[in-house]
C-alpha positions in Angstrom: 23.7 83.8 122.9 25.6 83.2 126.1 27.1 79.8 126.2 27.9 79.0 129.8 29.0 75.7 131.4 28.1 73.8 128.2 29.6 70.6 126.7 30.3 70.6 123.0 31.5 67.2 121.8 31.8 64.6 119.0 30.8 66.8 116.1 31.9 65.4 112.8 33.5 68.7 112.0 33.5 71.7 114.4 32.2 72.0 118.0 31.0 75.6 117.6 31.1 77.6 114.3 30.7 81.4 114.6 30.1 83.8 111.8 30.2 87.5 112.4 29.2 86.7 116.0 29.9 88.6 119.3 28.5 86.1 121.8 30.3 84.9 125.0 31.5 81.4 125.5 32.6 80.7 129.1 33.6 77.8 131.2 32.4 75.2 128.6 34.1 72.0 127.5 35.0 71.3 123.9 36.0 67.6 123.3 36.5 65.0 120.6 35.2 67.1 117.8 36.3 66.1 114.4 38.1 69.3 113.4 38.1 72.4 115.5 36.6 72.9 119.0 35.7 76.5 117.8 35.8 77.9 114.2 35.6 81.7 113.5 34.4 81.6 109.9 34.5 85.3 109.3 37.4 87.8 110.3 35.1 90.0 112.4 34.0 87.1 114.5 35.6 87.5 117.8 33.3 86.4 120.7 34.3 86.7 124.3 36.1 83.5 125.5 36.9 82.7 129.1 37.7 79.6 131.0 36.9 77.0 128.5 38.4 73.5 128.2 39.6 72.0 125.0 40.6 68.3 124.7 40.7 65.6 122.2 39.7 67.7 119.2 40.9 66.9 115.7 42.8 70.2 115.4 42.9 71.4 119.0 43.2 75.0 118.0 40.6 77.8 117.3 40.1 77.9 113.6 40.3 81.5 112.1 39.3 82.1 108.6 41.5 85.2 108.1 40.4 88.1 105.9 40.2 91.9 106.3 39.7 93.1 109.8 38.0 96.4 109.3 36.8 96.9 112.9 38.8 96.8 116.1 39.1 93.3 117.3 40.9 91.3 120.0 42.3 87.8 119.8 41.8 86.5 123.3 43.9 84.0 125.2 41.8 81.0 126.3 44.3 78.3 126.7 44.8 77.2 123.1 46.1 78.9 119.9 44.6 80.0 116.7 44.9 78.2 113.3 45.0 81.0 110.6 43.6 79.7 107.4 44.2 82.8 105.2 45.9 86.1 105.1 44.9 88.6 107.8 44.7 92.2 106.6 44.0 95.0 109.1 42.6 98.3 107.9 39.5 100.5 107.2 38.7 102.7 104.4 39.9 106.3 105.3 40.2 105.3 108.9 42.4 103.3 111.3 41.5 99.9 112.8 43.4 97.8 115.3 43.9 94.1 115.9 44.9 93.4 119.5 46.4 90.1 120.4 46.5 89.1 124.1 49.4 87.8 125.9 49.8 84.0 125.6 48.1 83.7 122.2 49.9 81.5 119.6 49.0 82.0 116.0 49.6 79.1 113.6 49.6 80.2 109.9 48.7 78.0 107.0 51.4 77.7 104.2 51.8 81.0 102.1 49.7 83.1 104.6 50.7 86.2 106.3 49.4 89.1 108.5 49.4 92.7 107.2 48.8 96.0 108.9 47.4 98.7 106.6 46.8 98.5 102.9 45.9 100.5 99.8 43.4 100.0 97.0 43.1 103.5 95.4 42.7 104.9 98.9 44.2 104.7 102.3 43.3 101.9 104.7 44.9 102.6 108.1 45.7 99.5 110.2 47.3 98.7 113.6 48.7 95.5 115.1 49.1 95.4 118.8 50.7 92.2 119.9 51.9 92.9 123.4 52.8 89.8 125.3 54.6 89.5 128.6 57.8 87.9 129.7 55.8 85.0 131.1 53.2 84.9 128.4 54.7 85.7 125.0 52.7 85.8 121.8 54.0 83.4 119.0 53.6 83.8 115.2 54.6 80.4 113.6 53.8 78.1 110.7 51.1 75.6 111.3 53.1 72.8 109.8 56.3 73.8 111.7 58.4 74.0 108.5 60.6 77.1 108.0 59.5 79.2 105.1 55.8 77.9 105.2 54.3 81.2 105.9 55.0 84.8 104.8 55.5 86.7 108.0 54.3 90.0 109.3 54.1 92.9 106.9 53.7 96.5 107.9 52.4 98.3 104.9 53.1 102.1 104.3 49.5 102.7 105.6 50.3 101.1 108.9 51.1 104.7 110.0 48.5 106.5 108.1 46.7 109.2 110.0 48.8 108.5 113.2 48.4 104.8 113.3 50.9 102.9 115.5 52.0 99.3 115.8 53.6 97.4 118.6 55.1 94.0 119.0 56.3 93.2 122.5 57.4 89.9 124.0 56.6 88.1 120.8 58.1 85.1 119.0 58.1 85.5 115.3 59.6 82.6 113.5 60.1 80.4 110.4 58.8 82.7 107.8 60.0 82.7 104.2 61.5 86.0 102.9 61.2 87.7 106.2 59.7 87.3 109.6 58.9 91.0 109.9 58.9 93.6 107.1 58.5 97.4 107.7 57.8 99.1 104.4 57.6 102.9 104.2 56.4 103.2 107.7 57.5 105.0 110.9 55.0 103.5 113.3 56.4 100.1 114.4 57.8 99.4 117.8 59.4 96.0 118.2 60.7 95.3 121.8 61.8 92.1 123.7 60.9 89.9 120.8 62.5 86.7 119.5 62.8 86.8 115.7 64.2 83.6 114.5 64.6 80.8 111.9 63.4 82.8 108.8 64.5 81.2 105.6 66.0 84.6 104.6 65.9 87.7 106.8 64.7 88.2 110.3 63.6 91.9 110.0 63.5 94.1 107.0 63.1 97.9 106.7 62.4 99.8 103.5 62.2 103.6 103.9 61.0 103.1 107.5 61.6 104.4 110.9 60.2 103.1 114.2 62.3 101.2 116.7 63.5 97.8 117.7 65.3 97.1 121.0 66.1 94.3 123.4 65.2 91.6 120.7 67.0 88.4 120.0 67.7 87.5 116.4 68.5 83.9 116.0 69.3 81.4 113.2 67.9 83.5 110.4 69.1 82.2 107.0 70.6 85.4 105.7 70.6 88.8 107.6 69.2 89.3 111.1 68.2 92.9 110.0 68.2 94.2 106.4 68.0 98.0 105.8 66.8 97.8 102.2 67.0 101.6 101.6 69.3 104.3 102.9 66.3 106.3 104.2 65.5 103.6 106.7 66.6 104.8 110.1 64.9 102.9 113.0 66.1 103.5 116.5 67.7 100.4 117.8 69.8 99.2 120.8 70.6 96.3 123.0 69.6 93.7 120.5 71.2 90.2 120.4 72.3 88.8 117.0 73.0 85.1 116.5 71.9 84.5 112.9 73.3 81.5 111.1 73.6 83.3 107.7 75.4 86.6 107.6 75.3 87.8 111.2 75.5 91.5 110.3 73.0 94.3 109.9 72.7 94.8 106.1 72.8 98.3 104.7 71.8 98.8 101.0 74.0 101.7 100.4 72.7 104.4 98.2 72.8 108.2 97.7 72.2 109.9 101.1 70.5 113.2 100.2 69.4 113.8 103.8 71.3 113.5 107.1 71.3 110.1 108.7 72.9 108.3 111.6 74.3 104.8 111.9 74.4 103.5 115.5 76.1 100.6 117.2 74.0 97.7 118.3 76.0 94.5 119.2 76.4 93.5 115.5 78.6 94.8 112.7 77.1 96.2 109.5 77.5 94.8 105.9 77.4 97.6 103.3 76.0 96.1 100.0 76.5 99.1 97.8 78.3 102.4 97.4 77.4 105.2 100.0 77.3 108.6 98.3 76.7 111.6 100.7 75.5 115.0 99.2 72.5 117.3 99.0 71.6 119.4 96.0 72.9 123.0 96.6 73.2 122.3 100.3 74.9 120.1 102.8 73.9 116.9 104.5 75.7 114.6 107.0 76.1 111.0 107.6 77.0 110.4 111.3 78.5 107.2 112.4 78.4 106.5 116.2 81.2 105.0 118.3 81.5 101.2 118.1 80.1 100.8 114.6 81.9 98.4 112.3 81.1 98.7 108.6 82.0 95.8 106.4 81.9 96.7 102.7 81.1 94.5 99.8 83.6 94.1 97.0 84.1 97.3 94.8 82.0 99.4 97.2 83.1 102.7 98.8 82.0 105.9 100.6 82.1 109.1 98.7 81.6 112.4 100.5 80.3 115.2 98.2 79.7 114.9 94.5 78.8 117.0 91.4 76.1 116.2 88.9 75.4 119.4 87.0 75.5 121.3 90.3 77.1 121.1 93.7 76.1 118.4 96.2 77.8 119.2 99.6 78.3 116.3 102.0 79.8 115.6 105.4 81.0 112.4 107.1 81.2 112.5 110.9 82.7 109.2 112.2 83.8 110.1 115.7 84.6 107.1 117.9 86.4 107.1 121.2 89.3 105.3 122.8 87.1 102.4 124.0 84.8 102.2 120.9 86.6 102.6 117.6 84.6 103.0 114.3 85.9 100.4 111.7 85.7 100.6 107.9 86.9 97.4 106.2 86.1 94.9 103.5 83.5 92.1 104.1 85.9 89.5 102.7 88.7 90.5 105.0 91.2 90.7 102.0 93.3 93.8 101.3 91.8 95.5 98.3 88.3 94.0 99.2 86.7 97.5 99.1 87.4 100.9 97.5 87.9 103.1 100.6 86.6 106.5 101.5 86.7 109.3 98.8 86.4 113.0 99.7 85.3 114.7 96.6 86.0 118.4 96.0 82.5 119.2 97.1 83.2 117.7 100.5 84.1 121.2 101.6 81.6 123.0 99.5 79.8 125.9 101.3 81.8 125.3 104.5 81.1 121.5 104.7 83.4 119.7 107.1 84.1 116.0 107.9 85.7 114.4 110.8 87.2 111.0 111.3 88.3 110.4 114.9 89.1 107.1 116.6 88.5 105.2 113.4 90.2 102.2 111.9 90.1 102.3 108.1 91.8 99.3 106.5 92.3 97.1 103.5 91.1 99.5 100.8 91.9 98.8 97.1 93.8 101.8 95.7 93.7 103.6 99.1 92.0 103.7 102.4 91.3 107.5 102.2 91.5 109.7 99.2 91.2 113.5 99.5 90.9 115.4 96.1 90.7 119.1 95.7 89.5 119.6 99.3 90.6 120.6 102.7 88.7 117.7 104.2 88.7 115.6 106.4 90.2 116.3 109.8 91.8 112.9 110.7 92.7 112.3 114.3 93.5 109.4 116.5 92.9 106.8 113.8 94.5 103.9 111.9 94.9 103.8 108.1 96.4 100.3 107.6 96.5 97.3 105.4 95.6 98.9 102.1 96.5 97.1 98.8 97.6 100.6 97.7 98.1 103.8 99.7 97.1 104.4 103.2 96.0 107.9 102.2 96.2 109.6 98.9 95.9 113.4 98.4 95.6 115.4 95.2 95.5 119.1 95.6 94.4 118.5 99.1 95.5 119.7 102.5 93.5 117.8 105.2 94.4 117.9 108.8 96.3 114.8 109.9 96.9 114.3 113.6 97.9 111.2 115.6 97.3 108.7 112.7 98.8 105.2 112.2 99.8 104.8 108.6 101.1 101.2 108.7 101.3 97.9 106.8 99.9 99.4 103.6 101.2 97.6 100.5 101.9 100.9 98.6 102.9 104.2 100.3 101.7 105.2 103.7 100.9 108.7 102.3 101.0 109.7 98.7 101.0 113.5 97.9 100.2 114.8 94.4 99.3 118.1 92.8 99.5 121.0 95.1 98.8 119.0 98.3 100.5 120.6 101.3 99.2 119.0 104.6 100.8 119.2 108.0 101.5 115.5 108.9 101.7 115.4 112.7 104.2 118.2 113.0 103.7 118.8 116.7 104.7 116.7 119.7 101.0 116.4 120.6 100.0 115.1 117.2 102.6 112.4 116.5 101.7 110.1 113.7 103.1 106.5 113.2 104.5 105.9 109.7 106.2 102.5 109.3 106.1 99.1 107.7 104.5 100.3 104.5 105.5 98.4 101.4 106.9 101.3 99.4 107.6 104.8 100.9 106.1 106.0 104.2 105.6 109.4 102.5 105.8 109.9 98.7 106.0 113.6 98.0 105.1 114.0 94.3 104.6 117.8 94.8 107.0 120.8 94.8 106.0 121.7 98.3 108.1 121.2 101.4 105.9 119.1 103.7 106.1 119.5 107.5 106.2 116.1 109.0 108.1 116.5 112.2 107.6 114.8 115.5 106.3 111.6 113.8 107.4 108.0 114.6 108.9 106.3 111.6 109.7 102.9 113.0 113.4 103.6 113.5 115.8 105.4 115.7 117.9 106.8 113.0 117.4 109.7 110.6 119.3 107.9 107.7 116.8 105.0 108.1 113.9 107.4 108.0 115.2 109.1 104.9 115.2 105.8 103.1 111.4 105.5 103.7 110.6 109.0 102.2 110.5 110.0 98.5 111.3 113.7 98.1 113.9 116.1 96.7 116.7 113.8 97.8 115.4 111.3 95.3 114.1 113.8 92.7 115.4 117.3 92.6 112.1 118.5 91.1 110.2 117.6 94.2 109.9 119.3 97.6 111.4 118.1 100.9 109.7 116.1 103.5 110.8 117.6 106.8 110.9 115.0 109.5 113.3 116.1 112.3 112.8 116.1 115.2 111.2 112.6 115.2 109.7 110.4 117.8 111.4 107.0 118.5 108.5 105.4 120.3 105.1 104.7 118.7 102.2 106.9 119.8 99.5 105.0 121.7 95.9 105.9 122.5 96.3 104.2 125.9 96.9 105.9 129.2 100.2 104.1 130.0 102.8 102.4 127.8 104.6 99.2 128.6 107.7 99.0 126.4 110.1 96.0 126.2 112.0 94.0 123.7 115.6 92.9 122.7 118.5 94.8 121.3 121.1 93.0 119.1 123.9 93.9 116.7 122.8 93.4 113.1 125.5 90.9 112.2 125.2 87.3 111.1 124.9 86.0 114.6 122.7 88.8 116.1 125.0 89.4 119.0 123.1 90.6 122.0 123.9 94.2 123.1 124.4 93.7 126.8 124.5 96.5 129.4 123.3 99.0 126.9 121.8 102.1 128.6 118.3 103.0 127.2 116.6 106.4 128.1 113.3 107.9 127.1 112.9 111.7 126.9 110.0 114.0 125.9 110.5 116.6 123.1 111.6 119.1 125.8 114.5 116.9 126.8 112.9 115.9 130.1 113.9 112.3 131.1 110.8 110.0 131.3 112.2 106.6 132.0 115.5 104.6 131.7 116.6 100.9 131.8 119.6 98.7 131.0 119.7 95.6 128.7 120.6 92.4 130.5 123.0 89.7 129.4 120.7 88.5 126.7 120.2 92.0 125.3 116.5 92.1 126.8 115.1 95.3 128.2 111.9 96.3 129.9 110.9 99.8 131.0 108.6 100.3 134.0 105.2 101.6 132.9 105.2 105.3 131.8 102.6 107.7 130.7 101.8 107.4 127.1 102.9 110.3 124.9 105.3 111.2 122.1 108.9 110.6 123.0 112.5 110.2 121.9 114.7 107.2 122.7 118.5 106.9 123.1 120.5 103.6 123.2 124.1 103.9 124.5 126.0 100.5 124.1 128.5 99.5 126.6 130.6 98.1 123.7 133.0 100.4 121.8 132.3 101.4 118.3 134.1 99.2 115.7 134.1 97.0 112.8 135.1 99.5 110.1 137.8 99.1 107.6 138.7 99.4 103.9 136.3 96.6 103.0 133.5 98.8 104.0 135.0 101.6 102.0 135.1 99.3 98.9 131.4 98.3 99.4 130.5 102.0 99.5 132.4 102.6 96.3 130.7 99.6 94.7 127.3 101.0 95.7 128.1 104.4 94.3 129.3 102.9 91.1 126.2 100.7 90.9 128.3 97.6 90.9 126.4 96.3 93.9 123.8 97.9 96.1 123.6 98.5 99.8 120.1 98.3 101.3 118.2 99.1 104.6 120.5 99.5 107.6 123.7 98.8 105.6 122.7 101.8 103.3 122.0 104.0 106.2 125.4 103.0 107.9 127.2 104.1 104.7 126.1 107.8 105.0 128.7 108.6 107.6 128.8 112.3 106.7 125.0 112.7 107.0 124.7 114.1 103.6 121.7 111.9 102.6 123.9 110.7 99.7 126.3 107.8 99.4 129.4 108.4 97.5 133.2 108.3 97.5 133.4 110.8 100.3 131.8 108.3 102.7 134.2 105.7 101.5 137.2 108.0 102.1 135.9 108.9 105.6 135.5 105.3 106.5 139.1 104.5 105.5 140.4 107.6 107.3 138.7 106.5 110.4 140.1 103.1 110.2 143.5 104.5 109.6 143.2 106.8 112.5 143.1 110.2 110.6 139.7 111.0 112.2 138.1 109.7 115.3 134.3 110.4 114.7 131.7 110.7 112.0 129.2 113.4 111.5 126.4 110.9 112.1 127.8 109.7 115.4 128.9 106.1 116.1 125.7 104.0 116.3 122.4 103.8 114.4 119.5 101.6 115.5 116.3 100.4 113.8 113.2 98.6 114.8 113.7 95.0 113.7 110.1 94.1 114.7 107.3 95.9 116.4 104.1 94.5 117.9 101.5 96.5 119.7 98.8 94.8 121.9 96.8 97.4 123.7 99.2 99.4 125.7 102.0 96.7 125.4 104.7 97.5 123.0 107.4 94.9 122.0 110.0 96.8 120.0 113.1 94.8 119.1 116.0 97.0 118.0 119.0 96.1 115.8 122.1 98.2 116.0 124.9 98.8 113.6 128.1 100.9 113.8 128.1 103.7 111.3 130.5 102.7 108.5 130.2 99.0 109.2 128.3 98.3 105.9 129.1 94.6 105.8 128.1 94.2 109.5 131.3 92.3 110.3 131.7 93.7 113.8 131.0 91.3 116.8 130.6 93.4 119.9 132.5 92.1 123.0 134.8 90.0 120.6 135.8 92.5 117.9 136.3 91.4 114.4 137.3 87.8 113.9 140.8 87.4 112.5 141.1 86.4 108.9 144.9 87.1 108.5 147.8 85.2 110.1 151.3 86.8 110.5 154.3 84.5 110.6 158.0 85.4 111.0 160.5 84.4 108.3 164.1 85.1 108.8 165.7 88.1 110.6 166.7 91.6 109.5 169.6 93.3 111.3 169.1 96.9 112.1 171.2 99.4 114.0 170.5 102.3 116.4 169.2 105.5 114.9 169.3 103.9 111.3 166.7 104.2 108.6 165.4 100.9 107.3 162.5 99.2 105.5 160.4 96.2 106.4 158.8 94.2 103.6 155.5 92.5 104.3 154.9 89.5 101.9 151.8 87.6 101.1 151.9 83.8 100.8 148.9 83.4 98.6 147.8 84.8 95.3 144.8 87.0 95.6 143.0 89.8 93.8 142.3 92.6 96.3 139.7 95.3 96.1 140.4 96.5 99.7 143.3 96.3 102.0 143.0 97.0 105.8 146.4 96.4 107.3 148.0 97.3 110.7 151.1 96.3 112.7 151.9 96.9 116.2 155.5 98.0 116.9 157.5 98.9 120.1 157.8 102.7 119.8 160.5 102.8 122.5 162.8 101.2 119.9 161.5 102.4 116.5 159.2 104.6 114.5 157.3 103.9 111.3 157.6 107.0 109.1 155.9 105.9 105.9 154.4 103.0 104.0 153.9 101.8 100.4 151.2 99.5 99.0 153.2 98.3 96.0 151.7 98.1 92.5 148.6 100.1 93.3 146.8 103.1 92.0 144.6 105.3 94.0 145.1 106.9 97.4 146.7 104.9 100.2 145.8 106.2 103.7 148.6 105.7 106.2 149.0 106.6 109.9 151.6 105.6 112.4 151.1 106.6 116.1 151.3 105.2 119.6 152.9 101.9 118.4 150.4 101.2 115.7 150.7 101.7 112.0 147.7 101.3 109.7 147.1 101.3 106.0 143.7 101.7 104.3 143.1 101.3 100.6 140.1 100.5 98.4 139.7 101.0 94.7 137.3 99.8 91.9 140.5 98.7 90.1 141.7 95.6 92.0 145.3 94.8 93.1 146.6 91.4 91.9 149.1 90.0 94.4 151.2 87.0 93.6 152.5 84.3 95.9 155.4 85.5 98.1 155.2 89.0 96.6 156.1 92.0 98.6 152.8 93.7 99.2 153.7 96.5 101.7 156.9 98.2 102.4 157.2 100.1 105.7 159.7 102.9 106.0 161.1 102.9 109.5 163.6 104.6 111.8 165.3 102.9 114.7 165.9 104.6 118.0 168.5 103.7 120.6 168.7 99.9 120.5 171.4 99.3 123.1 168.9 98.1 125.7 167.3 95.7 123.3 167.9 92.1 124.6 165.8 90.1 122.1 164.6 90.4 118.5 161.6 92.7 117.6 158.6 90.8 116.4 156.1 93.1 114.8 152.5 92.2 115.9 149.4 92.1 113.6 146.7 94.6 114.3 143.5 92.6 115.0 141.3 94.4 112.4 143.5 93.4 109.5 141.7 91.9 106.5 141.7 91.7 102.7 138.7 91.7 100.5 138.1 90.8 96.8 136.6 93.3 94.4 133.1 92.3 95.4 133.9 93.1 99.1 134.0 89.4 100.2 136.7 89.0 102.9 139.4 86.6 102.2 139.9 83.9 105.0 143.2 82.4 106.1 145.5 84.9 104.4 149.1 84.5 105.6 151.6 87.4 105.8 155.3 87.2 106.6 157.7 89.7 108.1 161.2 89.2 109.4 162.3 89.5 113.0 164.3 92.6 113.6 167.6 92.1 115.4 170.6 94.1 116.4 174.2 93.0 116.0 174.1 92.0 119.6 170.8 90.1 119.6 171.7 88.5 116.4 174.8 86.8 118.0 174.0 83.2 118.8 173.8 82.4 122.5 174.2 79.2 124.5 171.1 77.0 123.8 169.8 73.8 125.3 168.7 71.2 122.9 165.0 70.2 123.3 164.1 73.4 125.2 161.5 75.5 123.3 158.6 77.9 123.9 156.0 78.1 121.3 154.1 81.2 120.2 150.9 81.4 122.1 147.6 80.7 120.2 145.5 82.5 119.5 147.4 85.7 119.3 146.2 88.3 119.5 143.5 87.1 121.9 140.5 88.5 123.8 140.0 86.3 126.9 142.4 83.4 127.0 145.3 81.8 125.1 147.3 78.6 125.2 151.0 78.5 125.8 152.9 75.3 124.7 156.5 74.5 125.8 159.0 71.5 126.1 161.7 70.9 128.6 164.4 68.2 127.7 165.0 66.9 131.2 163.6 67.2 134.7 164.0 70.6 136.2 162.3 73.7 137.7 160.0 75.6 135.4 158.6 79.1 135.7 156.5 81.0 133.2 155.7 84.6 134.0 153.9 87.4 132.0 155.4 90.8 132.0 154.7 94.3 130.8 157.1 95.7 128.1 158.9 97.5 131.0 159.6 94.1 132.6 157.0 94.4 135.5 155.5 91.0 136.3 151.8 90.9 135.9 151.1 87.1 136.2 152.9 84.0 137.3 151.5 81.2 135.1 153.8 78.2 136.1 156.2 77.8 139.0 156.9 74.1 139.5 159.4 71.2 139.3 158.5 69.2 136.2 159.7 66.0 134.5 161.0 66.3 131.0 158.4 66.5 128.2 155.9 68.8 126.5 153.3 70.8 128.3 150.4 73.3 127.5 148.9 75.8 129.9 145.9 78.2 129.5 146.4 81.8 130.4 143.4 84.2 131.1 143.8 87.9 130.3 141.3 88.9 133.1 142.4 92.2 134.7 144.8 93.1 131.9 144.5 96.1 129.8 144.7 95.7 126.0 148.3 95.8 124.7 151.6 94.0 124.2 153.0 91.7 126.9 156.1 89.5 127.2 155.9 85.9 128.5 159.2 84.3 129.7 160.0 80.6 130.2 162.9 80.1 132.7 164.2 76.4 133.0 166.8 75.4 135.6 168.6 72.1 136.2 172.1 71.1 137.3 173.5 72.5 134.1 172.3 76.0 134.8 169.4 78.3 133.9 168.0 78.9 130.5 165.4 81.6 129.4 163.2 82.1 126.3 161.0 85.2 125.8 158.0 85.6 123.4 155.3 88.4 122.9 151.6 88.2 123.2 148.9 90.7 122.3 145.7 91.3 124.4 142.7 92.9 122.6 139.2 93.9 123.7 
């Protein structure tokens, strides 16, 4: 019948009950019925509804019995929703049937109920669900009681694509189901677009061995995964979805054995890999492709294996090729180093010509390794990061993969571990610079007999000796091959267009003295200058932006090389004898002959340079190392610490020189004559046990020469020089020298020149870099030495003095910048103090004034003076005459 403009009201139960009916109900009113205004008591009951009004009914929804829909039917929108009392199953024996749901329809499911498209009972029942709403009129699937988990969601059976059947959900809200909101099981027919899939107790959307597509959907507040790929064969097309689940907001991948090619695409959410991924095809090759932007988080103890063998060959390929803006990331789900088992390239990973490529990838925090290649030439690794492993960054056994522009950094074990017959090129070209630094053990461990080409790489330092410390090869075990690393880059390789490089430079001593005005230059490997800068007064530098590439760097300090003496030689001997060990920069600084070994030759060369026998080392003067390195995009902050070669105790203080630990005082006088030979005894005031002696005296070479020197009561070689008014003695030995109080320690053999012009005593001056060290290499502080003043018969004759007139030795002396002069005048008179060169030329007038009797101090600055020996003279005049006293001072730099 046609029901038109009718009123159906006040029934005890339902206003209208339809059973297998196809009538039309239009512009009628349903009000105050006890249960439903309309009740469809059979699944094929779907009359035409149009323009009806529903008010005041007990359940103001259209009741729907549920059941098997074996004919095409449409759920129409008529202003109210449907109450689904039982499961809805869509399908027809050996055919396909469709349930269409119009825009705006809301379906409310009783507890435990669901909707299923397609089914099977010993034969195929093809079924389709078309629920295509609009942006303004979505279709909603929800539990009747509003409680999450009260209904069982939408299930697409494997017969939902039987005989070409298709399914479509568009602009739908599917919510609050139990195990899943939507489940696609062995089907390739389902399109899910512009839907909201939310509030499931467990998963929003599941796929098992299914295809189809889902795009532009919103997954919100699902209890576990927004999307769960339950089987590796599932590969729906998906993009532009939004994921905001409250559980684990990742797309879950089951893992499994990939025996056919598959692709993993990026879609605004990371992936969680729940099991091992094994790639290989029986007697053939298959490929897993991972698209740019994908992040794979692996569950504990899971890995990827490429190729395998199980009674036959299974060839496999892994292609994970990202780009500069969209890296592909492999990492553990728990974020802990060792939280997954890395990527393993089996010997079948190159079977029958199989190839694998990892490009613009970040592979991190593996257990024993991030990548392991065994008995294979795969993969080709380029422009990627292998970092943070609990073991090796990359392990190779009988493997020779291609390695170009890779970061091997911050791995707890070795950056690269080579075993068996492995013989890869690591970088080995200015275009392929790898970064190898900050690994816990060696950057490269060569456990093979092959020589490994690893040139043009960046090793986190500016010095070859420091690089050698981070490599295990023939120099550590003569049975192994060499890792060849020169030439090497001194700036990390970046994937960015431009590089911004800045940082601080300091000397590696206890106070980290800033290296000021140091020249810094960047060159390409062809020697072409790229950029330059100068450190400021705080040791800070900043290069202007330059094109990213692979470069060398030079640092040229403005300060002179220094800080080396016999103490350093002793420490080198102690290291060689295994009494104590040098490490890191100090170890590198010890290898002054660039032999890659530390022994007595280095100690001898250090002492020879202190004594002036040689003026350079084979290594050069300066080494520098990265103290810290941070990279943020294209911004590199690289702090450098510097050390003079030979300064193994890092005692040097640039701009100030070594701090004085020895004091020289004058006791008595010794008369010498012109052109006579004489000796000068140097005594020590304290009892010490010396392992190293570094001693020097300044003398006026116009009046005398030092022709020899003895370090008394010693064994071993004493290195001695005397030239240009300076005599130096260097000695270090593992057998210490015991010196008693007031014992003669050093005897200088001297020869006087013409002394007729000498008007005052000769006071030998202490060389600033004089020190004594105990057998462990610890420098003694406050050691006092004594020498006599040297006088001629003329200068030894007493002259007229004035009681109360004195001029003290300046303090400190020697000095670098300023010193203090103290004096006393007994009565009022005119006072002048002038500083003169040794030839008598006045260089400064310090005091020129009439003063009352008493004691005075005055500060004198050495600004403008060259290093050397100067005289300072006090002239005092009063009615009784003029009196003069002269002393010496020493200026150092």
